[in-house]
C-alpha positions in Angstrom: -8.1 4.7 61.5 -9.4 1.3 61.6 -8.3 -1.2 58.8 -10.3 -4.1 57.4 -8.8 -6.5 54.9 -11.3 -8.0 52.5 -10.5 -11.3 50.8 -11.9 -11.1 47.3 -13.3 -14.5 45.9 -13.7 -13.4 42.4 -12.3 -10.9 39.7 -14.0 -8.0 41.4 -16.8 -6.8 43.7 -19.0 -3.9 43.2 -18.8 -1.0 45.7 -22.3 -1.3 47.0 -21.9 -5.1 47.5 -18.4 -4.3 49.4 -20.3 -2.0 51.8 -22.9 -4.5 52.6 -20.6 -7.5 52.8 -18.1 -5.7 55.3 -21.2 -4.6 57.5 -20.7 -1.0 56.9 -24.1 -0.7 55.2 -27.1 -2.7 56.5 -29.0 -2.2 53.3 -28.5 -1.3 49.6 -30.2 2.1 50.3 -27.8 2.8 53.1 -24.9 2.0 51.0 -26.2 4.3 48.2 -26.5 7.1 50.9 -22.8 6.7 51.7 -21.6 6.8 48.3 -24.1 9.9 47.4 -22.9 11.9 50.3 -19.3 11.5 49.1 -18.3 9.3 51.9 -16.2 6.7 49.9 -12.7 7.4 48.8 -11.0 5.1 46.4 -7.2 5.2 46.0 -7.2 8.9 47.1 -10.2 10.1 45.0 -13.8 10.3 45.9 -15.8 7.5 44.2 -19.3 8.4 43.1 -20.0 5.3 41.0 -22.1 3.0 43.0 -21.3 -0.1 41.0 -17.6 0.6 40.5 -15.8 -2.5 40.2 -13.2 -3.0 43.0 -10.2 -5.3 42.4 -7.3 -6.7 44.3 -5.0 -3.9 45.5 -7.8 -1.2 45.7 -7.8 0.9 49.1 -11.1 2.2 50.0 -11.7 4.7 52.8 -15.1 5.2 54.4 -15.9 8.7 55.8 -12.4 9.2 56.9 -12.9 6.6 59.8 -12.3 3.2 58.1 -9.9 1.7 55.4 -10.7 -1.4 53.5 -7.9 -3.0 51.6 -8.9 -5.5 48.9 -6.8 -8.7 49.1 -6.8 -12.1 47.4 
C-alpha cells in the first residue's frame, strides 16, 4: 500500500479538500463519489462525512490502496 504524508498547515482540513489537495480526486464531485461509495476509512472505520475535519495524527485509507497520514 502506498503511503502519503500530508503536512497540515492549519488546525484541520476537510475530507473533500484533502482528496483534492493530494490529487486523489480531480474535482469535488469525484471526491464526493469516493466518500459516498465507502472508499474512505478513517482510523479503521468507514468515513461517510464529506466535510469531516481531519487533524494531525489521523490516518486515512483510500479504497484499500493508499494511506494518507496527516502530519504537522
